[in-house]
mmCIF file of the N, C-alpha and C atoms, coordinates in Angstrom:
data_MODEL
# 
_entry.id   MODEL 
# 
loop_
_atom_site.group_PDB 
_atom_site.id 
_atom_site.type_symbol 
_atom_site.label_atom_id 
_atom_site.label_alt_id 
_atom_site.label_comp_id 
_atom_site.label_asym_id 
_atom_site.label_entity_id 
_atom_site.label_seq_id 
_atom_site.pdbx_PDB_ins_code 
_atom_site.Cartn_x 
_atom_site.Cartn_y 
_atom_site.Cartn_z 
_atom_site.occupancy 
_atom_site.B_iso_or_equiv 
_atom_site.pdbx_formal_charge 
_atom_site.auth_seq_id 
_atom_site.auth_comp_id 
_atom_site.auth_asym_id 
_atom_site.auth_atom_id 
_atom_site.pdbx_PDB_model_num 
ATOM 1   N N  . MET A 1 1  ? -128.755 45.119 -6.683 1.00 0.00 ? 1  MET A N  1 
ATOM 2   C CA . MET A 1 1  ? -127.979 44.085 -5.482 1.00 0.00 ? 1  MET A CA 1 
ATOM 3   C C  . MET A 1 1  ? -128.647 42.682 -6.902 1.00 0.00 ? 1  MET A C  1 
ATOM 4   N N  . THR A 1 2  ? -127.243 41.549 -6.060 1.00 0.00 ? 2  THR A N  1 
ATOM 5   C CA . THR A 1 2  ? -127.505 40.360 -6.487 1.00 0.00 ? 2  THR A CA 1 
ATOM 6   C C  . THR A 1 2  ? -128.093 39.927 -5.784 1.00 0.00 ? 2  THR A C  1 
ATOM 7   N N  . ASP A 1 3  ? -128.975 38.644 -6.446 1.00 0.00 ? 3  ASP A N  1 
ATOM 8   C CA . ASP A 1 3  ? -129.110 37.996 -5.562 1.00 0.00 ? 3  ASP A CA 1 
ATOM 9   C C  . ASP A 1 3  ? -128.243 36.869 -5.051 1.00 0.00 ? 3  ASP A C  1 
ATOM 10  N N  . GLN A 1 4  ? -128.431 36.321 -4.029 1.00 0.00 ? 4  GLN A N  1 
ATOM 11  C CA . GLN A 1 4  ? -127.585 35.476 -3.059 1.00 0.00 ? 4  GLN A CA 1 
ATOM 12  C C  . GLN A 1 4  ? -127.739 34.517 -3.554 1.00 0.00 ? 4  GLN A C  1 
ATOM 13  N N  . PRO A 1 5  ? -127.146 33.450 -4.035 1.00 0.00 ? 5  PRO A N  1 
ATOM 14  C CA . PRO A 1 5  ? -126.852 31.889 -4.482 1.00 0.00 ? 5  PRO A CA 1 
ATOM 15  C C  . PRO A 1 5  ? -127.908 31.580 -3.706 1.00 0.00 ? 5  PRO A C  1 
ATOM 16  N N  . ILE A 1 6  ? -128.288 30.178 -3.982 1.00 0.00 ? 6  ILE A N  1 
ATOM 17  C CA . ILE A 1 6  ? -129.204 28.496 -2.999 1.00 0.00 ? 6  ILE A CA 1 
ATOM 18  C C  . ILE A 1 6  ? -127.761 27.792 -2.481 1.00 0.00 ? 6  ILE A C  1 
ATOM 19  N N  . LYS A 1 7  ? -127.709 27.951 -1.509 1.00 0.00 ? 7  LYS A N  1 
ATOM 20  C CA . LYS A 1 7  ? -127.246 26.460 -1.049 1.00 0.00 ? 7  LYS A CA 1 
ATOM 21  C C  . LYS A 1 7  ? -128.243 25.548 -0.908 1.00 0.00 ? 7  LYS A C  1 
ATOM 22  N N  . ARG A 1 8  ? -127.213 24.684 -1.292 1.00 0.00 ? 8  ARG A N  1 
ATOM 23  C CA . ARG A 1 8  ? -127.752 23.138 -0.503 1.00 0.00 ? 8  ARG A CA 1 
ATOM 24  C C  . ARG A 1 8  ? -127.305 22.386 0.024  1.00 0.00 ? 8  ARG A C  1 
ATOM 25  N N  . ILE A 1 9  ? -127.739 21.398 1.265  1.00 0.00 ? 9  ILE A N  1 
ATOM 26  C CA . ILE A 1 9  ? -126.291 20.406 0.819  1.00 0.00 ? 9  ILE A CA 1 
ATOM 27  C C  . ILE A 1 9  ? -127.444 19.017 1.774  1.00 0.00 ? 9  ILE A C  1 
ATOM 28  N N  . THR A 1 10 ? -127.210 17.999 1.666  1.00 0.00 ? 10 THR A N  1 
ATOM 29  C CA . THR A 1 10 ? -127.997 16.556 0.727  1.00 0.00 ? 10 THR A CA 1 
ATOM 30  C C  . THR A 1 10 ? -126.860 15.461 2.070  1.00 0.00 ? 10 THR A C  1 
ATOM 31  N N  . LEU A 1 11 ? -128.041 14.712 3.619  1.00 0.00 ? 11 LEU A N  1 
ATOM 32  C CA . LEU A 1 11 ? -127.120 14.450 4.413  1.00 0.00 ? 11 LEU A CA 1 
ATOM 33  C C  . LEU A 1 11 ? -127.602 13.041 3.575  1.00 0.00 ? 11 LEU A C  1 
ATOM 34  N N  . GLN A 1 12 ? -127.071 11.930 3.706  1.00 0.00 ? 12 GLN A N  1 
ATOM 35  C CA . GLN A 1 12 ? -127.530 10.419 4.081  1.00 0.00 ? 12 GLN A CA 1 
ATOM 36  C C  . GLN A 1 12 ? -127.172 9.720  5.494  1.00 0.00 ? 12 GLN A C  1 
ATOM 37  N N  . ILE A 1 13 ? -128.770 9.461  6.095  1.00 0.00 ? 13 ILE A N  1 
ATOM 38  C CA . ILE A 1 13 ? -128.685 8.344  7.122  1.00 0.00 ? 13 ILE A CA 1 
ATOM 39  C C  . ILE A 1 13 ? -128.993 7.572  6.859  1.00 0.00 ? 13 ILE A C  1 
ATOM 40  N N  . PRO A 1 14 ? -127.615 6.062  7.414  1.00 0.00 ? 14 PRO A N  1 
ATOM 41  C CA . PRO A 1 14 ? -128.735 5.258  7.608  1.00 0.00 ? 14 PRO A CA 1 
ATOM 42  C C  . PRO A 1 14 ? -129.008 4.477  8.007  1.00 0.00 ? 14 PRO A C  1 
ATOM 43  N N  . PHE A 1 15 ? -130.202 3.405  8.661  1.00 0.00 ? 15 PHE A N  1 
ATOM 44  C CA . PHE A 1 15 ? -130.732 3.177  9.311  1.00 0.00 ? 15 PHE A CA 1 
ATOM 45  C C  . PHE A 1 15 ? -130.135 1.529  9.054  1.00 0.00 ? 15 PHE A C  1 
ATOM 46  N N  . LYS A 1 16 ? -130.416 0.833  9.533  1.00 0.00 ? 16 LYS A N  1 
ATOM 47  C CA . LYS A 1 16 ? -131.048 -1.466 10.014 1.00 0.00 ? 16 LYS A CA 1 
ATOM 48  C C  . LYS A 1 16 ? -131.724 -1.362 9.405  1.00 0.00 ? 16 LYS A C  1 
ATOM 49  N N  . ASN A 1 17 ? -132.469 -1.389 9.022  1.00 0.00 ? 17 ASN A N  1 
ATOM 50  C CA . ASN A 1 17 ? -133.652 -1.493 7.526  1.00 0.00 ? 17 ASN A CA 1 
ATOM 51  C C  . ASN A 1 17 ? -134.517 0.011  6.980  1.00 0.00 ? 17 ASN A C  1 
ATOM 52  N N  . GLU A 1 18 ? -134.861 -0.897 5.955  1.00 0.00 ? 18 GLU A N  1 
ATOM 53  C CA . GLU A 1 18 ? -135.818 -0.089 5.238  1.00 0.00 ? 18 GLU A CA 1 
ATOM 54  C C  . GLU A 1 18 ? -136.670 0.062  6.147  1.00 0.00 ? 18 GLU A C  1 
ATOM 55  N N  . GLU A 1 19 ? -137.278 -0.594 6.929  1.00 0.00 ? 19 GLU A N  1 
ATOM 56  C CA . GLU A 1 19 ? -138.759 -0.183 7.712  1.00 0.00 ? 19 GLU A CA 1 
ATOM 57  C C  . GLU A 1 19 ? -138.513 0.954  8.989  1.00 0.00 ? 19 GLU A C  1 
ATOM 58  N N  . GLN A 1 20 ? -137.238 1.171  8.845  1.00 0.00 ? 20 GLN A N  1 
ATOM 59  C CA . GLN A 1 20 ? -136.948 2.022  9.674  1.00 0.00 ? 20 GLN A CA 1 
ATOM 60  C C  . GLN A 1 20 ? -137.306 3.194  8.728  1.00 0.00 ? 20 GLN A C  1 
ATOM 61  N N  . ALA A 1 21 ? -136.488 3.304  7.983  1.00 0.00 ? 21 ALA A N  1 
ATOM 62  C CA . ALA A 1 21 ? -136.219 4.734  6.825  1.00 0.00 ? 21 ALA A CA 1 
ATOM 63  C C  . ALA A 1 21 ? -137.169 5.191  6.934  1.00 0.00 ? 21 ALA A C  1 
ATOM 64  N N  . ILE A 1 22 ? -138.068 4.688  6.352  1.00 0.00 ? 22 ILE A N  1 
ATOM 65  C CA . ILE A 1 22 ? -139.325 4.773  6.221  1.00 0.00 ? 22 ILE A CA 1 
ATOM 66  C C  . ILE A 1 22 ? -140.127 5.729  6.622  1.00 0.00 ? 22 ILE A C  1 
ATOM 67  N N  . LEU A 1 23 ? -140.092 4.439  8.138  1.00 0.00 ? 23 LEU A N  1 
ATOM 68  C CA . LEU A 1 23 ? -140.796 5.447  9.343  1.00 0.00 ? 23 LEU A CA 1 
ATOM 69  C C  . LEU A 1 23 ? -140.418 6.539  10.109 1.00 0.00 ? 23 LEU A C  1 
ATOM 70  N N  . VAL A 1 24 ? -138.664 6.469  9.802  1.00 0.00 ? 24 VAL A N  1 
ATOM 71  C CA . VAL A 1 24 ? -138.587 8.342  10.521 1.00 0.00 ? 24 VAL A CA 1 
ATOM 72  C C  . VAL A 1 24 ? -138.791 8.960  8.891  1.00 0.00 ? 24 VAL A C  1 
ATOM 73  N N  . THR A 1 25 ? -139.239 8.877  7.968  1.00 0.00 ? 25 THR A N  1 
ATOM 74  C CA . THR A 1 25 ? -139.437 8.922  6.352  1.00 0.00 ? 25 THR A CA 1 
ATOM 75  C C  . THR A 1 25 ? -140.534 10.022 7.109  1.00 0.00 ? 25 THR A C  1 
ATOM 76  N N  . GLU A 1 26 ? -141.652 9.044  7.149  1.00 0.00 ? 26 GLU A N  1 
ATOM 77  C CA . GLU A 1 26 ? -143.651 9.646  8.080  1.00 0.00 ? 26 GLU A CA 1 
ATOM 78  C C  . GLU A 1 26 ? -142.644 10.849 9.334  1.00 0.00 ? 26 GLU A C  1 
ATOM 79  N N  . ILE A 1 27 ? -141.959 10.180 9.850  1.00 0.00 ? 27 ILE A N  1 
ATOM 80  C CA . ILE A 1 27 ? -142.162 10.762 11.350 1.00 0.00 ? 27 ILE A CA 1 
ATOM 81  C C  . ILE A 1 27 ? -141.706 12.206 11.074 1.00 0.00 ? 27 ILE A C  1 
ATOM 82  N N  . LEU A 1 28 ? -140.849 13.004 10.096 1.00 0.00 ? 28 LEU A N  1 
ATOM 83  C CA . LEU A 1 28 ? -140.195 13.481 10.605 1.00 0.00 ? 28 LEU A CA 1 
ATOM 84  C C  . LEU A 1 28 ? -141.139 14.740 9.220  1.00 0.00 ? 28 LEU A C  1 
ATOM 85  N N  . ASN A 1 29 ? -141.974 14.150 7.811  1.00 0.00 ? 29 ASN A N  1 
ATOM 86  C CA . ASN A 1 29 ? -142.359 14.812 6.740  1.00 0.00 ? 29 ASN A CA 1 
ATOM 87  C C  . ASN A 1 29 ? -143.873 15.400 7.829  1.00 0.00 ? 29 ASN A C  1 
ATOM 88  N N  . VAL A 1 30 ? -143.709 15.110 8.798  1.00 0.00 ? 30 VAL A N  1 
ATOM 89  C CA . VAL A 1 30 ? -145.471 16.120 9.719  1.00 0.00 ? 30 VAL A CA 1 
ATOM 90  C C  . VAL A 1 30 ? -144.348 17.732 9.973  1.00 0.00 ? 30 VAL A C  1 
ATOM 91  N N  . ASP A 1 31 ? -143.321 17.439 10.819 1.00 0.00 ? 31 ASP A N  1 
ATOM 92  C CA . ASP A 1 31 ? -142.936 19.001 10.616 1.00 0.00 ? 31 ASP A CA 1 
ATOM 93  C C  . ASP A 1 31 ? -142.429 19.181 9.554  1.00 0.00 ? 31 ASP A C  1 
ATOM 94  N N  . LYS A 1 32 ? -143.257 20.915 9.235  1.00 0.00 ? 32 LYS A N  1 
ATOM 95  C CA . LYS A 1 32 ? -142.730 21.488 7.837  1.00 0.00 ? 32 LYS A CA 1 
ATOM 96  C C  . LYS A 1 32 ? -141.088 22.709 8.674  1.00 0.00 ? 32 LYS A C  1 
ATOM 97  N N  . GLU A 1 33 ? -140.555 23.444 7.984  1.00 0.00 ? 33 GLU A N  1 
ATOM 98  C CA . GLU A 1 33 ? -139.457 24.136 8.378  1.00 0.00 ? 33 GLU A CA 1 
ATOM 99  C C  . GLU A 1 33 ? -140.710 25.618 8.406  1.00 0.00 ? 33 GLU A C  1 
ATOM 100 N N  . LEU A 1 34 ? -140.072 26.020 9.286  1.00 0.00 ? 34 LEU A N  1 
ATOM 101 C CA . LEU A 1 34 ? -141.060 27.417 9.714  1.00 0.00 ? 34 LEU A CA 1 
ATOM 102 C C  . LEU A 1 34 ? -140.849 28.180 8.472  1.00 0.00 ? 34 LEU A C  1 
ATOM 103 N N  . LYS A 1 35 ? -142.180 29.481 8.144  1.00 0.00 ? 35 LYS A N  1 
ATOM 104 C CA . LYS A 1 35 ? -142.737 30.142 7.880  1.00 0.00 ? 35 LYS A CA 1 
ATOM 105 C C  . LYS A 1 35 ? -141.863 31.228 7.251  1.00 0.00 ? 35 LYS A C  1 
ATOM 106 N N  . GLY A 1 36 ? -141.238 31.552 6.534  1.00 0.00 ? 36 GLY A N  1 
ATOM 107 C CA . GLY A 1 36 ? -140.693 33.030 6.707  1.00 0.00 ? 36 GLY A CA 1 
ATOM 108 C C  . GLY A 1 36 ? -138.960 32.743 6.920  1.00 0.00 ? 36 GLY A C  1 
ATOM 109 N N  . SER A 1 37 ? -139.018 31.098 7.641  1.00 0.00 ? 37 SER A N  1 
ATOM 110 C CA . SER A 1 37 ? -137.076 30.707 7.129  1.00 0.00 ? 37 SER A CA 1 
ATOM 111 C C  . SER A 1 37 ? -136.161 31.378 6.518  1.00 0.00 ? 37 SER A C  1 
ATOM 112 N N  . GLY A 1 38 ? -137.055 30.800 5.258  1.00 0.00 ? 38 GLY A N  1 
ATOM 113 C CA . GLY A 1 38 ? -136.530 30.758 3.854  1.00 0.00 ? 38 GLY A CA 1 
ATOM 114 C C  . GLY A 1 38 ? -135.260 29.161 3.393  1.00 0.00 ? 38 GLY A C  1 
ATOM 115 N N  . ILE A 1 39 ? -136.349 28.472 4.246  1.00 0.00 ? 39 ILE A N  1 
ATOM 116 C CA . ILE A 1 39 ? -135.282 27.100 4.188  1.00 0.00 ? 39 ILE A CA 1 
ATOM 117 C C  . ILE A 1 39 ? -136.050 26.138 3.499  1.00 0.00 ? 39 ILE A C  1 
ATOM 118 N N  . HIS A 1 40 ? -136.211 25.137 2.226  1.00 0.00 ? 40 HIS A N  1 
ATOM 119 C CA . HIS A 1 40 ? -136.504 24.570 2.095  1.00 0.00 ? 40 HIS A CA 1 
ATOM 120 C C  . HIS A 1 40 ? -136.069 23.136 2.659  1.00 0.00 ? 40 HIS A C  1 
ATOM 121 N N  . ARG A 1 41 ? -136.530 22.259 3.408  1.00 0.00 ? 41 ARG A N  1 
ATOM 122 C CA . ARG A 1 41 ? -136.654 21.044 2.861  1.00 0.00 ? 41 ARG A CA 1 
ATOM 123 C C  . ARG A 1 41 ? -137.303 19.987 2.695  1.00 0.00 ? 41 ARG A C  1 
ATOM 124 N N  . ASN A 1 42 ? -136.147 18.165 1.983  1.00 0.00 ? 42 ASN A N  1 
ATOM 125 C CA . ASN A 1 42 ? -137.007 17.406 1.663  1.00 0.00 ? 42 ASN A CA 1 
ATOM 126 C C  . ASN A 1 42 ? -136.845 16.146 1.545  1.00 0.00 ? 42 ASN A C  1 
ATOM 127 N N  . ILE A 1 43 ? -137.395 15.363 2.136  1.00 0.00 ? 43 ILE A N  1 
ATOM 128 C CA . ILE A 1 43 ? -137.207 14.444 2.410  1.00 0.00 ? 43 ILE A CA 1 
ATOM 129 C C  . ILE A 1 43 ? -137.326 12.820 2.144  1.00 0.00 ? 43 ILE A C  1 
ATOM 130 N N  . ASN A 1 44 ? -136.774 11.798 1.585  1.00 0.00 ? 44 ASN A N  1 
ATOM 131 C CA . ASN A 1 44 ? -137.213 10.732 1.000  1.00 0.00 ? 44 ASN A CA 1 
ATOM 132 C C  . ASN A 1 44 ? -136.543 9.462  2.021  1.00 0.00 ? 44 ASN A C  1 
ATOM 133 N N  . PHE A 1 45 ? -136.770 8.406  1.287  1.00 0.00 ? 45 PHE A N  1 
ATOM 134 C CA . PHE A 1 45 ? -135.704 7.288  1.665  1.00 0.00 ? 45 PHE A CA 1 
ATOM 135 C C  . PHE A 1 45 ? -135.311 6.851  0.304  1.00 0.00 ? 45 PHE A C  1 
ATOM 136 N N  . GLU A 1 46 ? -134.195 5.758  0.929  1.00 0.00 ? 46 GLU A N  1 
ATOM 137 C CA . GLU A 1 46 ? -133.361 5.167  -0.144 1.00 0.00 ? 46 GLU A CA 1 
ATOM 138 C C  . GLU A 1 46 ? -133.153 3.780  0.563  1.00 0.00 ? 46 GLU A C  1 
ATOM 139 N N  . ASP A 1 47 ? -133.443 1.841  -0.242 1.00 0.00 ? 47 ASP A N  1 
ATOM 140 C CA . ASP A 1 47 ? -133.242 1.471  0.400  1.00 0.00 ? 47 ASP A CA 1 
ATOM 141 C C  . ASP A 1 47 ? -133.484 1.530  2.385  1.00 0.00 ? 47 ASP A C  1 
ATOM 142 N N  . ASN A 1 48 ? -132.184 1.934  2.634  1.00 0.00 ? 48 ASN A N  1 
ATOM 143 C CA . ASN A 1 48 ? -132.459 1.550  4.662  1.00 0.00 ? 48 ASN A CA 1 
ATOM 144 C C  . ASN A 1 48 ? -131.937 2.961  4.423  1.00 0.00 ? 48 ASN A C  1 
ATOM 145 N N  . SER A 1 49 ? -132.340 3.779  3.602  1.00 0.00 ? 49 SER A N  1 
ATOM 146 C CA . SER A 1 49 ? -131.415 5.840  4.203  1.00 0.00 ? 49 SER A CA 1 
ATOM 147 C C  . SER A 1 49 ? -132.255 6.352  4.123  1.00 0.00 ? 49 SER A C  1 
ATOM 148 N N  . LEU A 1 50 ? -131.888 7.841  5.095  1.00 0.00 ? 50 LEU A N  1 
ATOM 149 C CA . LEU A 1 50 ? -132.547 8.901  4.979  1.00 0.00 ? 50 LEU A CA 1 
ATOM 150 C C  . LEU A 1 50 ? -132.022 9.479  4.655  1.00 0.00 ? 50 LEU A C  1 
ATOM 151 N N  . LEU A 1 51 ? -133.019 9.868  3.259  1.00 0.00 ? 51 LEU A N  1 
ATOM 152 C CA . LEU A 1 51 ? -131.629 10.800 2.555  1.00 0.00 ? 51 LEU A CA 1 
ATOM 153 C C  . LEU A 1 51 ? -133.019 12.460 2.410  1.00 0.00 ? 51 LEU A C  1 
ATOM 154 N N  . VAL A 1 52 ? -131.792 13.681 3.297  1.00 0.00 ? 52 VAL A N  1 
ATOM 155 C CA . VAL A 1 52 ? -132.510 15.049 3.106  1.00 0.00 ? 52 VAL A CA 1 
ATOM 156 C C  . VAL A 1 52 ? -131.666 15.886 3.222  1.00 0.00 ? 52 VAL A C  1 
ATOM 157 N N  . THR A 1 53 ? -132.793 16.174 1.909  1.00 0.00 ? 53 THR A N  1 
ATOM 158 C CA . THR A 1 53 ? -131.760 17.810 1.507  1.00 0.00 ? 53 THR A CA 1 
ATOM 159 C C  . THR A 1 53 ? -132.074 18.914 1.319  1.00 0.00 ? 53 THR A C  1 
ATOM 160 N N  . PHE A 1 54 ? -131.548 19.898 2.035  1.00 0.00 ? 54 PHE A N  1 
ATOM 161 C CA . PHE A 1 54 ? -131.492 21.270 2.629  1.00 0.00 ? 54 PHE A CA 1 
ATOM 162 C C  . PHE A 1 54 ? -131.532 22.307 1.249  1.00 0.00 ? 54 PHE A C  1 
ATOM 163 N N  . GLU A 1 55 ? -132.308 23.573 1.738  1.00 0.00 ? 55 GLU A N  1 
ATOM 164 C CA . GLU A 1 55 ? -131.798 24.450 0.554  1.00 0.00 ? 55 GLU A CA 1 
ATOM 165 C C  . GLU A 1 55 ? -132.171 25.585 0.809  1.00 0.00 ? 55 GLU A C  1 
ATOM 166 N N  . GLY A 1 56 ? -131.081 26.852 1.012  1.00 0.00 ? 56 GLY A N  1 
ATOM 167 C CA . GLY A 1 56 ? -131.111 27.821 1.365  1.00 0.00 ? 56 GLY A CA 1 
ATOM 168 C C  . GLY A 1 56 ? -130.222 29.457 1.438  1.00 0.00 ? 56 GLY A C  1 
ATOM 169 N N  . VAL A 1 57 ? -130.389 30.594 1.351  1.00 0.00 ? 57 VAL A N  1 
ATOM 170 C CA . VAL A 1 57 ? -129.774 31.478 0.789  1.00 0.00 ? 57 VAL A CA 1 
ATOM 171 C C  . VAL A 1 57 ? -128.855 31.669 2.561  1.00 0.00 ? 57 VAL A C  1 
ATOM 172 N N  . GLU A 1 58 ? -128.550 31.941 3.306  1.00 0.00 ? 58 GLU A N  1 
ATOM 173 C CA . GLU A 1 58 ? -128.358 31.801 4.954  1.00 0.00 ? 58 GLU A CA 1 
ATOM 174 C C  . GLU A 1 58 ? -127.382 30.398 5.110  1.00 0.00 ? 58 GLU A C  1 
ATOM 175 N N  . TYR A 1 59 ? -126.472 30.580 5.401  1.00 0.00 ? 59 TYR A N  1 
ATOM 176 C CA . TYR A 1 59 ? -126.040 29.471 6.606  1.00 0.00 ? 59 TYR A CA 1 
ATOM 177 C C  . TYR A 1 59 ? -125.939 29.661 7.679  1.00 0.00 ? 59 TYR A C  1 
ATOM 178 N N  . LYS A 1 60 ? -126.545 30.291 8.703  1.00 0.00 ? 60 LYS A N  1 
ATOM 179 C CA . LYS A 1 60 ? -126.836 30.493 9.370  1.00 0.00 ? 60 LYS A CA 1 
ATOM 180 C C  . LYS A 1 60 ? -127.936 30.107 9.778  1.00 0.00 ? 60 LYS A C  1 
ATOM 181 N N  . LYS A 1 61 ? -128.799 30.312 8.680  1.00 0.00 ? 61 LYS A N  1 
ATOM 182 C CA . LYS A 1 61 ? -130.453 29.410 8.932  1.00 0.00 ? 61 LYS A CA 1 
ATOM 183 C C  . LYS A 1 61 ? -130.308 28.126 8.015  1.00 0.00 ? 61 LYS A C  1 
ATOM 184 N N  . LEU A 1 62 ? -129.292 27.954 7.837  1.00 0.00 ? 62 LEU A N  1 
ATOM 185 C CA . LEU A 1 62 ? -128.948 25.814 6.899  1.00 0.00 ? 62 LEU A CA 1 
ATOM 186 C C  . LEU A 1 62 ? -128.559 25.353 8.545  1.00 0.00 ? 62 LEU A C  1 
ATOM 187 N N  . ARG A 1 63 ? -127.909 25.974 9.329  1.00 0.00 ? 63 ARG A N  1 
ATOM 188 C CA . ARG A 1 63 ? -126.786 25.549 10.003 1.00 0.00 ? 63 ARG A CA 1 
ATOM 189 C C  . ARG A 1 63 ? -128.486 25.069 11.536 1.00 0.00 ? 63 ARG A C  1 
ATOM 190 N N  . VAL A 1 64 ? -129.021 25.493 11.641 1.00 0.00 ? 64 VAL A N  1 
ATOM 191 C CA . VAL A 1 64 ? -130.055 25.441 12.998 1.00 0.00 ? 64 VAL A CA 1 
ATOM 192 C C  . VAL A 1 64 ? -131.224 25.302 12.478 1.00 0.00 ? 64 VAL A C  1 
ATOM 193 N N  . SER A 1 65 ? -131.105 24.735 11.108 1.00 0.00 ? 65 SER A N  1 
ATOM 194 C CA . SER A 1 65 ? -132.806 24.231 10.868 1.00 0.00 ? 65 SER A CA 1 
ATOM 195 C C  . SER A 1 65 ? -131.961 22.509 10.491 1.00 0.00 ? 65 SER A C  1 
ATOM 196 N N  . ILE A 1 66 ? -130.624 22.857 10.012 1.00 0.00 ? 66 ILE A N  1 
ATOM 197 C CA . ILE A 1 66 ? -130.497 21.406 10.750 1.00 0.00 ? 66 ILE A CA 1 
ATOM 198 C C  . ILE A 1 66 ? -129.475 20.222 11.762 1.00 0.00 ? 66 ILE A C  1 
ATOM 199 N N  . ASN A 1 67 ? -129.834 21.710 12.267 1.00 0.00 ? 67 ASN A N  1 
ATOM 200 C CA . ASN A 1 67 ? -128.936 20.657 14.221 1.00 0.00 ? 67 ASN A CA 1 
ATOM 201 C C  . ASN A 1 67 ? -130.174 20.946 14.534 1.00 0.00 ? 67 ASN A C  1 
ATOM 202 N N  . ALA A 1 68 ? -131.653 21.434 14.590 1.00 0.00 ? 68 ALA A N  1 
ATOM 203 C CA . ALA A 1 68 ? -132.722 20.623 14.963 1.00 0.00 ? 68 ALA A CA 1 
ATOM 204 C C  . ALA A 1 68 ? -133.174 19.150 14.633 1.00 0.00 ? 68 ALA A C  1 
ATOM 205 N N  . PHE A 1 69 ? -132.643 19.243 13.257 1.00 0.00 ? 69 PHE A N  1 
ATOM 206 C CA . PHE A 1 69 ? -133.273 18.491 12.612 1.00 0.00 ? 69 PHE A CA 1 
ATOM 207 C C  . PHE A 1 69 ? -132.738 16.792 12.817 1.00 0.00 ? 69 PHE A C  1 
ATOM 208 N N  . LEU A 1 70 ? -131.612 17.016 13.313 1.00 0.00 ? 70 LEU A N  1 
ATOM 209 C CA . LEU A 1 70 ? -130.830 15.964 13.320 1.00 0.00 ? 70 LEU A CA 1 
ATOM 210 C C  . LEU A 1 70 ? -131.219 15.583 14.844 1.00 0.00 ? 70 LEU A C  1 
ATOM 211 N N  . LYS A 1 71 ? -131.171 16.822 16.509 1.00 0.00 ? 71 LYS A N  1 
ATOM 212 C CA . LYS A 1 71 ? -131.676 16.457 17.504 1.00 0.00 ? 71 LYS A CA 1 
ATOM 213 C C  . LYS A 1 71 ? -133.078 15.977 16.906 1.00 0.00 ? 71 LYS A C  1 
ATOM 214 N N  . ASN A 1 72 ? -134.105 15.770 15.793 1.00 0.00 ? 72 ASN A N  1 
ATOM 215 C CA . ASN A 1 72 ? -134.843 14.801 16.226 1.00 0.00 ? 72 ASN A CA 1 
ATOM 216 C C  . ASN A 1 72 ? -134.845 13.378 15.868 1.00 0.00 ? 72 ASN A C  1 
ATOM 217 N N  . VAL A 1 73 ? -133.788 13.581 14.773 1.00 0.00 ? 73 VAL A N  1 
ATOM 218 C CA . VAL A 1 73 ? -133.685 12.044 14.206 1.00 0.00 ? 73 VAL A CA 1 
ATOM 219 C C  . VAL A 1 73 ? -132.532 11.509 15.406 1.00 0.00 ? 73 VAL A C  1 
ATOM 220 N N  . LEU A 1 74 ? -131.802 12.268 16.366 1.00 0.00 ? 74 LEU A N  1 
ATOM 221 C CA . LEU A 1 74 ? -131.546 11.008 17.029 1.00 0.00 ? 74 LEU A CA 1 
ATOM 222 C C  . LEU A 1 74 ? -132.486 10.971 18.823 1.00 0.00 ? 74 LEU A C  1 
ATOM 223 N N  . LEU A 1 75 ? -132.779 11.633 18.588 1.00 0.00 ? 75 LEU A N  1 
ATOM 224 C CA . LEU A 1 75 ? -134.839 11.293 19.494 1.00 0.00 ? 75 LEU A CA 1 
ATOM 225 C C  . LEU A 1 75 ? -135.581 9.875  18.825 1.00 0.00 ? 75 LEU A C  1 
ATOM 226 N N  . ILE A 1 76 ? -135.487 10.253 18.030 1.00 0.00 ? 76 ILE A N  1 
ATOM 227 C CA . ILE A 1 76 ? -135.757 8.879  16.916 1.00 0.00 ? 76 ILE A CA 1 
ATOM 228 C C  . ILE A 1 76 ? -135.559 7.478  17.099 1.00 0.00 ? 76 ILE A C  1 
ATOM 229 N N  . VAL A 1 77 ? -133.838 8.088  16.976 1.00 0.00 ? 77 VAL A N  1 
ATOM 230 C CA . VAL A 1 77 ? -132.905 6.835  16.921 1.00 0.00 ? 77 VAL A CA 1 
ATOM 231 C C  . VAL A 1 77 ? -133.202 5.967  18.412 1.00 0.00 ? 77 VAL A C  1 
ATOM 232 N N  . LYS A 1 78 ? -132.942 7.093  19.578 1.00 0.00 ? 78 LYS A N  1 
ATOM 233 C CA . LYS A 1 78 ? -132.989 6.429  20.551 1.00 0.00 ? 78 LYS A CA 1 
ATOM 234 C C  . LYS A 1 78 ? -134.324 5.947  21.166 1.00 0.00 ? 78 LYS A C  1 
ATOM 235 N N  . THR A 1 79 ? -135.583 5.906  20.510 1.00 0.00 ? 79 THR A N  1 
ATOM 236 C CA . THR A 1 79 ? -137.087 5.379  20.576 1.00 0.00 ? 79 THR A CA 1 
ATOM 237 C C  . THR A 1 79 ? -136.506 4.669  19.759 1.00 0.00 ? 79 THR A C  1 
ATOM 238 N N  . PHE A 1 80 ? -136.465 4.157  18.590 1.00 0.00 ? 80 PHE A N  1 
ATOM 239 C CA . PHE A 1 80 ? -135.985 2.891  18.654 1.00 0.00 ? 80 PHE A CA 1 
ATOM 240 C C  . PHE A 1 80 ? -135.136 1.455  19.369 1.00 0.00 ? 80 PHE A C  1 
ATOM 241 N N  . ASN A 1 81 ? -133.899 2.481  19.903 1.00 0.00 ? 81 ASN A N  1 
ATOM 242 C CA . ASN A 1 81 ? -133.298 1.325  20.436 1.00 0.00 ? 81 ASN A CA 1 
ATOM 243 C C  . ASN A 1 81 ? -133.999 1.068  22.480 1.00 0.00 ? 81 ASN A C  1 
ATOM 244 N N  . THR A 1 82 ? -134.885 2.109  22.623 1.00 0.00 ? 82 THR A N  1 
ATOM 245 C CA . THR A 1 82 ? -134.885 2.065  23.484 1.00 0.00 ? 82 THR A CA 1 
ATOM 246 C C  . THR A 1 82 ? -136.594 0.846  23.456 1.00 0.00 ? 82 THR A C  1 
ATOM 247 N N  . PHE A 1 83 ? -137.121 0.646  22.476 1.00 0.00 ? 83 PHE A N  1 
ATOM 248 C CA . PHE A 1 83 ? -138.263 -0.087 22.532 1.00 0.00 ? 83 PHE A CA 1 
ATOM 249 C C  . PHE A 1 83 ? -138.680 -1.839 21.454 1.00 0.00 ? 83 PHE A C  1 
ATOM 250 N N  . ALA A 1 84 ? -137.100 -1.434 21.178 1.00 0.00 ? 84 ALA A N  1 
ATOM 251 C CA . ALA A 1 84 ? -136.536 -2.373 19.969 1.00 0.00 ? 84 ALA A CA 1 
ATOM 252 C C  . ALA A 1 84 ? -136.943 -2.391 18.368 1.00 0.00 ? 84 ALA A C  1 
ATOM 253 N N  . LEU A 1 85 ? -137.245 -1.512 18.522 1.00 0.00 ? 85 LEU A N  1 
ATOM 254 C CA . LEU A 1 85 ? -137.771 -1.263 16.943 1.00 0.00 ? 85 LEU A CA 1 
ATOM 255 C C  . LEU A 1 85 ? -137.063 -1.449 15.953 1.00 0.00 ? 85 LEU A C  1 
# 
């Protein structure tokens, strides 16, 4: 049996400024991927962009993880807009 190759997906999400990118990074770094999910997530920022890399073997688990992550990003953006951050 051969090992499946690791799939890697990187997202770059721009924000209005570096402060927002830093804040989003700090908020999202609190929640780690579930143990046993087989997904590794790395969150950083560069200038005014959030950089997120997902790694895993199964496409389905990657998709589920990315969808959940993007829902959280959307909630944070809505909160920024509501409170004019």
